[in-house]
C-alpha positions in Angstrom: -0.2 0.0 -0.4 1.0 3.8 -0.3 2.4 5.9 2.3 1.4 9.3 3.0 4.6 10.7 2.4 4.8 8.5 -0.8 1.1 10.2 -2.3 2.7 14.1 -0.9 5.6 13.7 -3.5 3.5 12.5 -6.3 1.3 15.6 -5.2 4.0 17.5 -6.2 4.8 16.2 -9.3 0.9 16.9 -10.0 0.6 20.6 -8.6 3.6 21.9 -10.8 1.1 20.9 -13.8 -2.7 21.6 -11.9 -4.3 23.0 -9.4 -6.3 20.8 -6.9 -9.5 20.0 -7.8 -12.6 21.4 -6.3 -14.8 19.6 -4.4 -18.3 20.3 -3.5 -22.0 19.5 -1.7 -24.6 20.3 -3.6 -28.0 21.0 -2.4 -29.9 19.5 -5.3 -27.8 16.1 -5.5 -28.8 16.1 -1.2 -32.4 16.9 -1.4 -32.4 13.5 -4.8 -30.2 11.4 -2.9 -31.4 11.5 0.3 -27.9 12.6 2.1 -24.9 15.1 2.5 -23.5 14.7 -1.1 -20.3 15.7 -2.0 -18.8 15.4 -5.0 -15.2 15.5 -6.2 -14.7 17.3 -9.2 -12.4 15.6 -11.7 -14.0 16.8 -14.8 -12.1 19.5 -14.0 -8.2 18.6 -14.5 -6.3 19.8 -18.1 -8.3 16.4 -19.7 -11.2 16.3 -18.1 -10.4 13.3 -15.9 -8.6 12.2 -12.8 -6.2 9.9 -15.1 -3.9 12.7 -15.4 -2.6 12.8 -12.5 -1.2 9.4 -13.0 0.1 9.7 -16.1 2.1 13.4 -14.7 3.7 11.3 -11.9 4.8 8.2 -14.4 6.1 9.9 -16.8 8.0 12.1 -14.9 9.4 9.1 -12.7 10.2 7.0 -16.0 11.9 10.1 -17.5 14.5 10.1 -14.6 14.6 6.5 -14.9 15.0 5.6 -18.5 16.2 9.3 -20.0 16.8 7.4 -23.4 14.1 6.0 -23.5 12.7 6.1 -27.7 8.7 6.1 -26.4 5.8 4.9 -24.9 2.9 2.9 -26.1 -0.1 1.9 -24.4 -3.8 1.4 -24.3 -6.7 2.8 -23.2 -10.3 3.5 -24.2 -9.0 8.0 -23.7 -8.9 9.2 -20.8 -5.4 7.0 -19.3 -4.5 7.7 -23.2 -5.4 11.9 -23.4 -3.1 11.5 -19.8 -0.5 9.3 -20.9 -0.1 11.6 -24.1 -0.4 14.8 -21.9 3.1 13.9 -19.7 4.5 12.7 -22.4 4.3 15.6 -24.2 5.5 17.3 -20.7 8.7 15.3 -20.6 9.5 15.6 -24.8 9.0 11.9 -24.8 6.7 10.0 -28.5 3.9 9.3 -27.0 1.4 6.2 -29.2 -1.6 4.9 -27.6 -3.9 2.3 -28.9 -7.7 2.6 -28.4 -10.3 -0.4 -29.9 -12.0 0.5 -33.5 -14.9 1.9 -32.9 -13.5 4.0 -30.3 -14.8 7.8 -29.1 -13.9 10.1 -31.5 -13.3 12.9 -30.0 -11.6 11.5 -26.9 -8.9 10.0 -29.8 -8.9 13.4 -31.6 -7.8 14.7 -27.6 -4.9 12.5 -27.6 -4.2 13.1 -30.7 -4.5 17.1 -30.0 -1.6 16.1 -27.2 0.8 14.6 -29.2 0.3 11.1 -29.5 0.3 9.0 -32.5 -3.0 6.9 -32.4 -3.3 3.8 -33.5 -6.8 1.5 -33.7 -7.1 -1.9 -33.0 -9.0 -4.3 -31.5 -12.5 -5.4 -30.6 -12.0 -4.3 -27.0 -9.6 -2.6 -24.5 -7.9 -5.7 -23.4 -7.8 -6.7 -27.3 -6.3 -3.8 -27.6 -4.0 -3.8 -24.9 -2.5 -6.8 -26.1 -1.8 -4.7 -29.9 0.5 -2.6 -27.6 2.2 -5.0 -26.0 3.1 -6.2 -29.4 3.6 -3.0 -31.1 6.4 -2.6 -27.9 8.7 -5.7 -28.8 8.3 -4.9 -32.0 9.2 -0.9 -32.3 11.5 -0.9 -28.9 9.0 1.2 -26.5 8.5 1.4 -23.3 4.6 0.0 -22.5 3.1 1.6 -19.9 0.4 -0.4 -18.1 -3.1 0.3 -16.6 -2.0 0.2 -13.2 1.2 0.2 -11.6 2.2 1.9 -8.6 3.2 5.0 -10.1 0.0 5.3 -11.5 -2.2 4.8 -8.2 0.1 7.1 -6.2 -0.6 10.3 -8.7 -4.0 9.1 -8.6 -4.5 8.7 -5.3 -4.0 12.5 -4.8 -7.7 13.2 -5.7 -8.3 11.1 -2.6 -5.2 13.4 -0.6 -7.3 16.4 -0.9 -10.7 14.7 -0.5 -10.4 13.9 2.5 -8.2 16.3 3.7 -10.8 19.4 2.4 -14.3 18.1 3.1 -16.3 16.9 6.0 -15.7 13.1 7.8 -17.5 11.4 5.4 -19.3 8.4 5.6 -18.7 6.3 2.4 -17.2 7.4 -0.6 -18.0 5.6 -3.9 -15.7 5.2 -6.9 -16.2 4.1 -10.1 -13.4 0.7 -11.3 -12.2 0.7 -14.3 -8.9 -1.1 -13.9 -8.6 0.1 -10.3 -6.2 2.6 -9.7 -8.9 5.3 -8.9 -10.5 3.3 -6.2 -6.9 1.3 -4.8 -5.7 5.0 -4.0 -8.8 5.7 -2.6 -8.5 3.6 0.2 -5.0 3.9 0.6 -5.8 7.5 1.4 -8.8 6.9 3.5 -6.5 4.1 5.3 -4.1 7.5 6.2 -6.6 10.4 6.7 -9.9 8.7 7.3 -10.0 5.5 8.8 -13.9 5.4 9.1 -14.5 6.0 5.6 -16.2 3.0 4.2 -15.4 2.6 0.4 -17.7 1.0 -2.3 -16.4 0.6 -5.8 -19.0 0.2 -8.4 -18.8 -1.4 -12.1 -21.8 -1.5 -15.0 -23.5 -4.3 -14.8 -21.9 -5.4 -18.8 -18.7 -5.4 -17.5 -19.1 -6.6 -13.9 -15.0 -8.6 -13.7 -14.5 -6.6 -10.5 -17.6 -7.4 -9.0 -17.4 -11.0 -9.6 -14.0 -11.1 -8.6 -14.8 -9.0 -5.1 -17.8 -12.1 -4.1 -15.4 -14.8 -5.7 -12.0 -13.5 -3.4 -9.9 -14.3 -7.0 -9.5 -13.1 -10.4 -13.2 -13.7 -12.4 -12.9 -12.7 -15.8 -15.7 -12.0 -18.2 -16.2 -12.6 -21.6 -17.6 -9.4 -22.8 -17.6 -5.7 -21.1 -20.5 -4.5 -23.7 -21.4 -1.0 -21.3 -22.3 2.7 -23.1 -19.5 3.6 -19.4 -16.3 3.3 -21.4 -14.3 4.2 -18.8 -15.5 0.7 -17.0 -15.3 -1.4 -19.8 -12.9 -3.9 -18.8 -13.4 -7.9 -19.6 -10.2 -8.7 -16.9 -9.2 -7.5 -13.3 -5.7 -6.7 -12.3 -4.7 -8.8 -9.6 -2.8 -6.5 -7.6 -4.9 -4.4 -8.0 -7.9 -7.1 -6.6 -5.8 -7.4 -3.7 -6.0 -3.7 -2.3 -9.5 -3.7 -3.4 -10.4 -7.5 -1.5 -8.9 -5.8 1.4 -10.1 -2.4 1.8 -13.4 -2.0 -0.3 -17.0 -2.3 1.5 -18.4 -3.4 -1.1 -19.1 -3.1 -5.4 -22.4 -2.0 -6.5 -23.7 -3.0 -9.9 -25.6 -0.4 -11.7 -26.9 -0.6 -15.6 -26.7 1.8 -19.0 -29.6 2.9 -18.2 -29.0 3.6 -13.9 -25.8 5.4 -15.4 -28.2 7.8 -18.4 -30.3 8.2 -15.0 -27.0 9.8 -13.3 -25.5 11.4 -15.7 -29.4 13.5 -16.3 -29.4 13.9 -12.7 -25.4 15.2 -12.5 -26.6 18.2 -15.4 -30.1 19.0 -14.0 -28.7 19.8 -10.0 -25.1 20.4 -10.7 -25.3 21.4 -14.6 -22.0 19.2 -14.7 -21.2 17.4 -18.2 -20.3 13.7 -16.9 -19.6 11.1 -19.4 -20.9 7.2 -18.3 -18.4 5.9 -15.7 -18.2 9.4 -14.4 -21.6 9.2 -13.0 -21.8 5.8 -12.6 -21.1 7.0 -8.3 -24.3 8.7 -8.6 -25.9 5.7 -10.4 -25.1 3.1 -7.4 -25.5 6.1 -4.7 -29.1 6.0 -6.2 -29.7 2.6 -6.3 -28.5 2.6 -2.9 -30.6 6.2 -1.4 -32.6 4.0 1.6 -29.5 2.6 2.9 -27.2 5.7 2.9 -30.4 8.2 4.2 -28.6 11.1 6.0 -25.6 10.6 5.9 -22.8 12.1 4.4 -20.7 11.0 1.3 -18.3 11.8 -1.7 -19.2 10.9 -5.1 -16.3 10.5 -7.5 -16.5 12.9 -10.9 -14.3 10.6 -12.7 -14.8 12.3 -16.2 -16.5 14.1 -18.6 -15.2 13.0 -21.9 -18.0 12.1 -23.9 -19.4 12.1 -27.6 -21.8 14.7 -28.2 -24.3 12.9 -30.1 -24.3 10.1 -27.2 -24.8 12.9 -25.1 -27.1 14.4 -26.7 -29.1 11.3 -26.6 -28.9 11.0 -22.7 -29.6 13.8 -22.2 -33.5 13.4 -24.1 -33.6 10.5 -22.3 
């Protein structure tokens, strides 16, 4: 597990590129959820998602550890890729990002705008990751994983901010992709707010982490077909699962319909733009409204990167 001093060192790297993000308690969300709902606004980072924090720390360490790097390569559905592209550009290292076929048009455009070479291959994230590993060997590039201690220490800085700035939190809901966000939150909970319960959130259409949590071991799935692409993962990471098994209270599964309802709720109550995974924490809280009635709850709004046609259809219901 990460130490507080390690997170503070990561924070110094992150804050050289961006300020802390806000956490607000929204009164209309409180009325809707029946509890005091604090939102951690990771939609306000330079890439519109929490992943940028991990990329900044990972690339800063890489430039010192491997000064002669020919470049990096990674796989993504979008936010991790934007993170690596932005951070690699800051340290002068070329970045290649592999995305699945049919990936978000606007996320792809953002990664190219940050300077990355984009390769479109594979039918989903896991398949794209296999292609990235192959290209890393062929081109002599450093493979950036989607889960790594440096990535976790970077993204843990949002939980560092949340637990230091908000009043004592009873429960925090965190969406799970490959697990860096919830693992960083668990580390900071242990260090700063030990009474807080951490609840993971996954899609009913990509339930691998929920199944693995219930079984106590890695249980992959055959598909991850959800509109919440930030949670569309078939294969859990063993190291992440170990942290979640030890530190999470439970994992809640939310449907695409519940996620889209939460996206509309965020817009109506806070006028915040959210992507599917970004609204998943609120979807879980709404599902558990009676259980959490009257408590002080935090929601990680992990990102806001969604293509306009899809978001328009979500708002139209």
